[in-house]
Every structure is written in C-alpha cells, then in structure tokens.
C-alpha positions in Angstrom: -51.5 -47.0 -53.1 -54.5 -47.4 -55.3 -55.2 -45.7 -58.4 -57.8 -43.3 -56.7 -55.3 -42.2 -54.3 -52.5 -41.3 -57.0 -55.3 -39.6 -59.1 -56.3 -37.4 -55.8 -52.5 -36.4 -55.3 -52.1 -35.7 -58.9 -54.8 -33.5 -58.6 -53.9 -31.8 -55.6 -50.4 -31.1 -57.0 -51.6 -29.7 -59.9 -54.1 -27.5 -58.2 -51.0 -26.3 -55.9 -48.9 -25.6 -59.2 -51.5 -23.4 -60.7 -51.9 -21.6 -57.2 -48.2 -21.1 -57.0 -48.3 -19.5 -60.6 -51.2 -17.2 -59.6 -49.1 -16.0 -56.4 -46.2 -15.7 -58.4 -47.9 -13.3 -61.0 -49.5 -11.4 -58.1 -45.9 -10.8 -56.8 -44.9 -9.5 -60.1 -47.8 -7.2 -60.4 -47.1 -5.5 -56.9 -43.6 -5.3 -57.6 -44.3 -3.7 -60.7 -46.9 -1.4 -59.2 -44.3 -0.6 -56.4 -41.7 0.6 -59.0 -44.3 2.7 -61.2 -45.4 4.5 -58.1 -42.1 5.9 -57.7 -40.9 8.4 -55.1 -43.5 8.7 -52.5 -43.9 12.4 -52.4 -47.5 12.6 -52.2 -49.5 11.3 -49.2 -51.4 9.2 -51.9 -48.2 7.8 -53.4 -47.2 6.9 -49.4 -50.3 5.0 -49.0 -50.1 3.2 -52.3 -46.4 2.2 -51.5 -47.2 1.1 -48.1 -50.4 -0.9 -49.2 -48.4 -2.9 -52.1 -45.4 -3.4 -50.0 -47.7 -5.1 -47.6 -49.3 -7.2 -50.1 -46.1 -8.1 -51.7 -44.8 -9.5 -48.2 -48.0 -11.3 -47.5 -47.8 -12.9 -51.1 -44.2 -13.6 -50.4 -45.1 -15.4 -47.1 -47.6 -17.4 -48.7 -45.3 -18.5 -51.5 -42.9 -19.6 -49.0 -45.4 -21.7 -47.2 -46.8 -23.2 -50.1 -43.1 -24.4 -51.4 -42.4 -25.6 -47.9 -45.5 -27.8 -47.8 -45.2 -28.9 -51.4 -41.4 -28.9 -52.0 -41.2 -30.3 -55.3 -43.3 -27.3 -56.8 -40.5 -25.0 -55.9 
C-alpha cells in the first residue's frame, strides 16, 4: 500500500468518525425532543412524536449501517 492510499483511507475514516458523531448527536436531540413532548394529548403533540420517532429510527438505522461498514468506528 503506498502512502497516498494510506492517506486517503485515513481521511475517509476521519470523515466517517465525524459523520458518526453527528448522527449520534442527532439521535440524542431526537430522544430529548420526544421526552420534552411528553404525553401526546393534542394532535400537534401526536404529530411531533410521530415525526421525531420516525427521525430517531431513521438515524439509528444509518448509525448501524455506518458501524457495520466501518467496524472499527463502533
């Protein structure tokens, strides 16, 4: 493996670590929003809970895919 390939691989792993950190921050945000919404006793809160639950699941799926692809990031 030449130096250029090694540098490219290092840069890609760095980008993926940053991406993972951002996704994990998004997950924490969505979890907090779901907790803050509390009981879904209005149509607006029901809609918000659904939206944030969907976003939470989507981001969780992306995190799992990223961790599988780059197993050393996990």
